[in-house]
N, C-alpha and C positions, 0 to 999 in steps of 0.2 A: 396597785401592787408596785412597790419600789423596785428599781433595777438593782441587781446584785452588784456588790463592790468588786472591782477588778484591779484598781490601782493604775498608776501610770509611770512610765520611764521616760526621762528627758535627758539628753546628752548635755553635759556641763563643760565649761572651759577646762583644758588640761587633759582631755580624753576620758574623764570619768563620767559616770552615769548616776543620775539622781532618781531614786524610787520614792514615790509618795502614794498615800492612800488616806481616805477619810477615816477618822477614828471611830465613826459609827455611821449607820445609814441615816442620811438626811442632815448630818452635822457639817457645817462649813469648815471646821478645823481639820487640818491634815497633819500627818506624821511623815517626816522626811528622813531618808538614809542615803548615803553615798557609797557607790561600789566601783570597782575597777573595770568590770566588764558588764555588758548588757545582760548576759545570761544570769549573772549573780543578782542583778536588780530585778529581773523578771521572776527569778525563783523566790526572792523575798516577798514580792507583791503577791504571788500565788499563796505562799504560806501565811501572809498577813490576812488575806481575804478569807482563807479557811478558818483561821483563829477567830476572826470577828464573827463569822457565821456560827461558830461553835460557842461563842461567848467567852473565849479565852483572851488573855492579854496579847498585845502585839509582840511578835518575835524580835529579838535583838539582832544586831548586825552580825554578831559572832555565830548565830545559829546557821547562817548561810556560809560564812567563812570558817567552817570547822576544819579540823585536821584532816578529815577524810575528803575534803574538797580538792579535786585534781588541780584546779587553777591555782589554789593557794600553795600547793607543793611545788608547782612548776615555776613559780615566781622566784626571781633572784632576790636574795636578801637586800634590803635597802641599805644605803650608806649610813654611816653613823651620824652624818650631819642631820640635825633635826630641821625639817622643813615644815613651816606652819601650814595647817590644812586650809585650803582656800575657802573663803566665805561663800555661802549659798545666798545669792541675791534674791530677795523676795519681791514679787510684783506688787503693784499698787493695790490690786484687788485682794491679794492675800493679806497685806497689812491692814486694809480697810476691814476685811472680815474678822481679823484678829481683834481689832479695837472694838468693833460692834459686838462681838461675842463676849468680850471681857466686860463691857459697860452695860449692855442691854440684855444679854442672855444670862450671864453669870451674875451680874450686878443687879438685874431687874430694875434698872433705873427708869422711872417714869411709867412703868407698866407696858403692856403689850401694844396698846394703841400708839403710844409714843415710840416704841421700838419699830413698829411698822412704818411710822412717819419718817423716822431717821433713816431707816433702810432705803426708802424711796429717795430721800434727799441725797444719800451717799451715791446711789446709782445714777442720779440725774445731774448732780452738781459737783461732786468731789472726784469720783473715779474718772469721768471724761476729761476733767481738767488736768489731773496729775499723771494719768497713764501716758500720754504722748511725751511727757517730760522725763519722768524717772524710769519708766520701762525702756526708754530708748537711750538711757545713759546720759541724758542732758542734765543741766543744772537749773534749778528754780531760782530765778532772779527776783529781786525786790520789785522791779518795775512790772514784770509780768504778773506778779502776785497782786499788786495794787490795782493794776488795770482790770484783772478779772473780777475783783471785788466791786470795783466801780461800775463795770458793765452789768452786774447783777441788779443794781439799783437804778439803772437808766431804762427809759422806754426802748422797746425793741420791736421791729417789724418782722423778725425771723419767724417763719412758719414751722410748726412742729409736724414732722412726718406722721401721717395717719390720723391727724385731727384737723378739724376746720377752725379757722380763726387764728388770731395771734397767739404766740407762745407766752410772752409776758408783755402785754400791751402797755402797761405802765411801770414795768419793773417790779422787783420785789419790795415789800414793805420793809421798814427799818428793823422790825422785830425778826422777820424771816431772814433778812440779810445777816443780822448778828448771829442768828441760830446757825446759818450755813457756815459762817466763819468759825464758830466754836467747833463744829464738827471737822471742818477742814484743818484747823490748827491742831486738833487732837490727833488726827491721822498723820499729819506731817511730823509732829513731835514723836509719835510712837515709831514711825519708820526710821527717824534719825536715831532714836534710842536703841533700836534693834540692829543698827548698822546697815540698813538697807540702802540709805542714801544720806548725803551730807547737805548742810545748809550753809550759805555764805552770809546770812544776815539773821537778826533776831526777829522772830515773828511778833513779839510783844512791842517792838518799836514802831510797828506799822499801825497807823490809826484807821479805824473802820470808817469807810466813806459814808456820807449821808445819802439816803435814798432820794431819788427824784420823784418818787411816787407821791401823788397828792393824797392827803388824808381823806377818808370817807366823811361825808357831811353828817353832823349829829342830828338825829331825827327828833322831831317834837313828839310830845306824849300823845297817845291815843286815849281818849276818854272812854268810860264804860259805855256811854251812849253810842260812840262810834263803833265800838266792838259789837254792840247789839245790832247795829245796822248791817255789819258784816255777817253776823250769825243768821240773819234772815235768808242769806243765800248759801248757807251750808246745811248739809243734812245732819242728823242727830249725832252721829259718831264724831264728826269733825267739830261739832259744837262742844262736845265733852272736852276735847283737847284744847279748844279755844279758851273756854272759861277756866280750865285748870291752870293754864299758863298765865292768864290775865289776873286771876284772883290770888293764886298761891305763889306767884312769882317763880314758877318752876321753869327749868330748861326743858326743851322739847324731849330729850331722851329720858329725863326724870318723869315726865308725864306718862310716857309709854312704858315705864317700868313699874307702875303701881299695880298691885293685885287687890282683889276684893278683900282678902284676909288682912291686908295692911290697913284697912279702914275700920275704925271702931267708934261708935257713937258714945258721947260722954255720959248721957243719961242724967244730966243735972237740970233739965228743963229749959236749957238755952237753945237746944237744937244743934249745937256745935258737935264736932267730932275731932278725933285725932287720927292723923295719917302718918304711918311710918315710911319714911323715904329712905330707901337703902339700895335701890337697883336702878338700872337703865335698860331701855329697850327701844324698839321701833326702827332699828337699822342694824347693819352688820358691825359687830365689835370684834376686837382681837383679844385673845387670851393665850397665856402660856400653857402648854401641855408638855411637861418635861422641858426639853430645850427647843421645842418647836413652837411656832406661833400658829394658832388655829383660829377660825372664824366662828362666831356665835351670835345669836340674835338676842340674847339676854345676858346682861352683865351685872353680877353682884358688885356693889360698890358704886360710889358717885364720882363725879369729876374730881372733887377734892375730898380729902378725908373728913374735913369739918362740915361738908355738905350733908352728910347723913344726920338725920334729925327726926324728931316727932313734931309734925306740923299741926298747929291748931287750925281747923277748917271752919270758916264762917257758916252760919246756919243756912244761908241761901244756897251755897254750894253743896252742903250736905243734903238739902232737899233735892237738888238736881241729881246727886249720886243715888238717892233712893229711887228716882225714876229710872236711872240707868240700870241698876241692879234688877229692878222688877221687870224691865223690858228684855234685857239681853242676857242676864246671868241667873235667872230663876226658871226652873223646870215648871211648865204650866200644869203638868199632871200631878207631880208630887209636891210642888212648892219648895223644893230644896234649892238652896243657893250654892252655886259653884264658887267656893272660896278661893280656888287656885287660879281662876280666870283673871285675865288682865282687865282692869276697869275700862280702858279704852278698847273696845272689842276689835279683834282682827277681822279684816274684810276680805282679803284674798287668801292669806295663809294664816293658820292659827298662831297667834302671838309672835309673828315675825313680820317686820316691816311696818310701814305706815307713815314714817316721817316725811318722805319725799312727796307722797300723795297729799299730805296735809299742807305742805309748803305751797304746792301748786294750787290746791283748792283755796287756800287763804288769799293768794294773789288774785285768783279769778273772782272770788266773792267780793274782795275789796274793790276791784275794778267795776263790778256790777253795781255795788252800793255807792260808788263814787267817793270812797274814803281813801285819802292819801296822807302820807306823813311828809314833813318838810323840815328844813333847817330854819330855825327862827333867827332872823337877822334884823334886829331892831323891831320894827312893826311889820316888816315884810316877810312873807314865807317864800323861800326859794328852794330849788333843787327838789321838786315834788317827785315822789316815788311811792310805789306800793309797799305796804308794811310787810315785815317778815316776823317769824316767831320771836326773835330776840326783842323786837319792839313791844310785844305784849308784856314780857317780863320787865323791861326797863320802864314801861309806862306805869305798872303797878308800884314799882319801887319809887318812882318820881312822885306819884300821888301821895304815898305815905310819908315821904321825906319832908314834904312841905306842910304837913299838919303839925301845928305846935303842940308841945307837951308830951310827945312820944319819946320813949327812952331809946338812945342810939344803939345800945347793945341789943335790945329787943328787936329793933328794926333790922339789924344785920342778921340776927338769927332767923327771923321770919323770912328773909330773902336768901337764906342758905349761905351767908358769908361768915367768915371767922369773926368771933366776938372781939378780937383785937390781935395785935402783933407781938405782944410781949409774952414772957413765960407764964405770967399770972393768967392771962386770957386764954392762951392756947392749951395749957396743961392742967390748970387748977379749977377753972370755971366750968362746971358741968351744966348741961341743959336741964331746964325745968319747963316742960312744954305748957303747963298750965300754971301761970302766976299772974300777978296783977299787971306787970309790964307787958307781957305777951297778950293778955286779954285786952288791954287798951288798944294795941295794934290791931287785933282782930275786930274789935268794935269799930275802929276807925274805917276799916275796909267795909264792914257791914253798913255803916252810915253812907259811905260813898255809893254802894250798890242801891240802897233804898232811895237815895236822892235821884239817881238816874233811872233805875228800873224798880219801881215799887211793887210790880207784880212778880218779880223773881227773875232768875236766869234762864228759865225755860222759854226760848223764843220760838214760836210756831214757824214752821218752814214748809214749803212745798217740795223741797228736795228729798228724794227717797234714798235710803242707804241700802236698799235690797234689790238694786237693778243688776243687770248682767255684769256691770263693772265691779260688783262686790259678790263674787260667787260663793264665798263662805257664808254670807248672810242671806243670799238669794234662796238657798234651800229652805230657809225658814221665813220666807218673805211674808206669807199670809199671817203667821203668828206675830212677827215683829211689827208689821204695818198696822195690824189691828190694835196692838198694845200702844203703839205710838199715837194712833188716832184717839184712843181712850184717854190717854194722858194729855191730849191737846197739843202734842208736839208736831204731828204731821197733819198738814192741811191738804186735802184732796180736792180736785176740781172736776167738774162734769166733762171737761174737754179731754180727759185722759184717753178714752177710746179714739178720739180724733187725732191723737198724736202717736202714730204707729212707729215701729222700728223700721228703718230702711237699711238695705245692704249697701256695701261700698260702691257697687256698680250703679245702684239707683242714685246715690248721692253724687257720684262723679258725673252722671248724665244730667242731673239737676244743676250742678255748678258749672257744667261745661269744662271740666278739667279731667286730666288723665287719672287712671287708677293708681299708679305709683304715687302721684302727688297727694291724692286724698288719703291713701294709706299713711304716708309720711306725716300729714297733718294730724291724723288720729294718734300716731305714735308719739309725736311731739306735744300732744295735748292742746293744739290750737283749736281743734273741734272736739266737742265732748262725744265720747264713744265708749261702748262697752267692750270688754275683753272677749275675744273670740277664741277659736281653736288655734293653737300655736303650730305653725307649719314652716319648716325651714328657717327657724330663728326669728320670724316676724309674725305678728298677729294678722293673719290673712282673713280671719272671720269677724272683723269688727262690725258692729251694728251701731247705727246712729239714729237718734230720734229726729223726726221731721222738724220739730221745733228747734232743735240744735242746728240742723242744716239751714233753716231759715234765718236763725240768729247769726250764724256764721256768714251767710250771704249778705246780710245787711251791715255787719260790723267789721268783719275781718277780710271779706273778699277783696276789698279795694286796697288792702295792705299787701305790698310786695316785699318778699324777703330775698336775700341774696341767693338762697337755694332755688327759689322760684325762678329768678332771672337766669340762673345757670341752666335750669331745665328748659326754659323757653328759648334761649339764644344758642345753647350749645357751647358757650364759652365757659371754661373751668371756673370753679369757685375762687381759687387762689388768684387767677389773673384778674377777675373782677375786683377782688378785695385789694389787690396791689394797686389797681387803677384808682380806687377810692382813696387810698392813702396817698398816692402820688399827686393827685389833683385836689386833695383836701375836700372831698365831696361830703355832703351832709348825710348822716345815717342816724338810726335809732337802735342802739344795741340793748336787747333785753335778755341776753344769754350768750353762751359761747357760739351757738349755731344760729340763733334767731336774731338776725340783723335785718331790721326793717329799713326799706329804702323809700324815701319820699319821691313824689312824682318828678321833681326837678332832677334828682339824682338818676332816676330811671331814664329820663330823656337824655341826660348827658352820657350815660353809659351806652345807650343805644346809638348815640352819635359816634362815640369812639369805636364801637363794634363795626358800624357802617364804614367808618374811615379805614379801619384796619382791613376790612374785606375788600374795599375798593383798591387799596394799595397792593394787597395780595393778588388781585386780579390783573393789575397792570405791571407789577414788579415783584422782585424777590429780595428778601432781607440780605444784608451783607454777609451774615454768617452762613445762610443757606447757599448763597452764590459761591462763597469760598469753598464749601463742601463739594459743590458740583464741579468746580474747576480744580479741586485738589490743591488749593493754596491757602495761605493764612488770610485772616480778615484784613490785616493792614495792607496786604497786597491789593485787595479790592479797592481800598481807598486810594492807593497810588495810581491804579489804572483809571479811576474816575478823574483824578487830576490830569492825567495824560490825555484824556478824551477817549480812551478805548472803551470804557463803559460810561453809560449815562445814568445819573442819579435823579430820582424823582424829587420834586421840590418839597414834598411834605414828609414828615416822619410819623412813625406809628405811635399809638398811645403809650407804649413802653419806651419810647425814645429810639427805636430801631430805625436804621436808614435802609433805603431800598434802591436797587438798580433796576432799570427797565428790562422786561423780559426780551424785548426785541434785540437790544445790544448784547444781552447775555447769550441769546441763541446764536448771534453772529460770532461771538468769541468761541462758543463751543464748537461751531462748525469750522472755524479757522483758528486753531490753537496757536499758530505763529504770531497772532496779534498780541498774545500775552508776553512775548519776548521783545516787542518793539520798544525802543528807547526814544526819549525826547531828543529831537535834533538839536545839536549844539549850535549856538549862535556864532557867527563869524567874529573873529577877534578874540575868541576864548580858547 
C-alpha cells in the first residue's frame, strides 16, 4: 500500500516559500507553486493532496490567495515598479527525473528493460557527478567534464560499498562509456534549456575518450560433438535448452519463451516443424504498466522487432521435442497435452526463471567434460575459458556461414537477424518460413547433426532432473523418471542406494570445515546441493549427496578462495584484496566473489598477515599513535626525527609506519616530552 501524498514546503531566497507535490501517486513528476507565507504553502499542499485523492485537478495558486484570505487583505499594495519573479532553481535529481520521464516513460524509448537500465545508469553515473557541482551553485568546467569521462574508461581499484570485489576492475567498455555520455549530455542540455544552470563551453566540442578496457577474446566455435559431450553431464531439462540454442541459434531468453502451442509439425513427411518465436522468458523482465515499471517473468516480444519469426525446425530437434512433450507435458491418465506449458519445463517455480541455473550448469558440465573454448591465434589456442550460452548461438551461425551455396538472406533470417538494412529489406520483404532457400539452410544443419550424432540429439545421462533441487518436478519424480528411462534418456546405476543424502552438519564434519563455510559453498554452487527449507533468508536445510561431497573433496577442496582466507585468518576481504593488488599477486577470478588463490599467493598473504601481527605486537601505527596522543600524524613523524619516539624498521603490508609501544608508553606517562624542542647548535 503506497503512502498518501502530503506535499512539501521549502523556503526559497527572498523570504518566499515553495510548495510542491507529486502529480500522482508513484509519479516522479512534481508540481510547484510559490507563496509569500508558509501558512499559504501548507494550505495549498493540503488542498492539492485532497484533490489528488478525490481524482480532481490540482488547485491553482489563486484558490489559496482568494479575496477572503486575511493575509492577502493585510498586505500592502506593491509598488508600480514591475519586479521579475525569481527563478526556481531545480536540483540535478529533478532535472534528471524530468528528462527520464520525457524520453523513457512518455516516449517509451527502447522499452521497459532499457528504461530500467538507463534509470540505474543515471543514479550511479550522472546524478553523483552533477549534484556536487550544480546543486552547490558551482560551474561545470571543461576539464572536470573531460576528466570524469576519462576516469570511467580507466581501470579502477575503488571498492563499492556493500559488494565484494572491484567496482570497475577494467573500466567501462567503449559502448557503455558512449552510452553514459549520451545520457549525461542530454541531462546537462535539458538543465541549461530549463534555466537551471549555465554552461561555459559547448559539450559537442569535447571528444569522447577511448576506453582503456581490453576487448574480450573472440571464442572459437563449439562443434556439435563438443556439445554432445557437455550434454552427457546435464539432465534432460537442461539438454532441451542446450540443443535449442545450439541448433536453432536462439538467444537464451527466446528458448525459455517457447510454448507447446507455438510448435507445429509440418506433416509433409520430412519430420520437420515450425516454431513461432514471439516471446521471452527464464528471468525477470521489466514492462510498463501505465507510467510505472513492473517486473514480469514472461515478456511478449523479442529483443528486436525483426527477431519475431516462424522458425523451421530440423527433424532431429523435432524428434527431441516429441520426447519432451511426452515426458513433461502429457497427462499420463488422459493423454492430453498441456498446450500452454513452456517447452523447457519449470523446475523450481512454474514458468519463472531458469536462465541462471542453466548458465551455472553449462559451466559445470563443460568443466566435467573437459570442453573449453578459446581464441584462435594462428595455429595456437589461447585464453581458454568455459563456454557460455552465447557461444552456442554463435557456433551454430559459424557452422552455417561457412557452408557454400546457402543464401545470405536465408541465413540471417534463420539466425533471427534483419534481412538487410535498407527500406526494401526492412519494410517490404516478408518472411516465408518454408521456401527453397530456408529449406537448404535447415538441410545443412541436419547434415551437420547426422555427421556428428547419427543416433540423434537425445543423449543418455545419469543426471536426474527430479531431485530436491527441482521441487516442482520432484513431486512427479516417479512418473518423470520412469518415462525418461523408457525413452532411453535417463541411465540409472545400481549404486544409487549407496549414494545417500547427507546433511550440512555431516558434510562439514567430513570435510573438516565449519557449518557457515559449507553453507556458503552450497549457496554459491561450488558444491552440488538440493534446496532445503528457507529460514532467515538463507537455505539452512541444504542436503548434499555423498558422491558430491567426495567429488568436492578431491577436486575443489584444495582450492582456496579469498572468502575462505578471510574466514580462516580473520583479516577482512577488502584488506586481502588490496594487498593482492598492491603486490601484484597471482589470482584466478571466476566471478565477482569467487577469486581463487594459488598456493604461492596464500603463502605470501600469510607472510604479510604474520608481519602485520608482529608489528602490531611490538608497535603502534602512526595514525593510532596520533589518536592516542591527541596530535596530528605529521607530529608523530617530527617526534621520531627528534628521537622522542622510536620507529620500527619495517613497515606494514599497506605501507603504514609503526612506533614502538615502549617509547609511546613513556610519552603518554610524560606528556612534557611532546613539547621538547631540538637544542640549537652554538653559533646559530
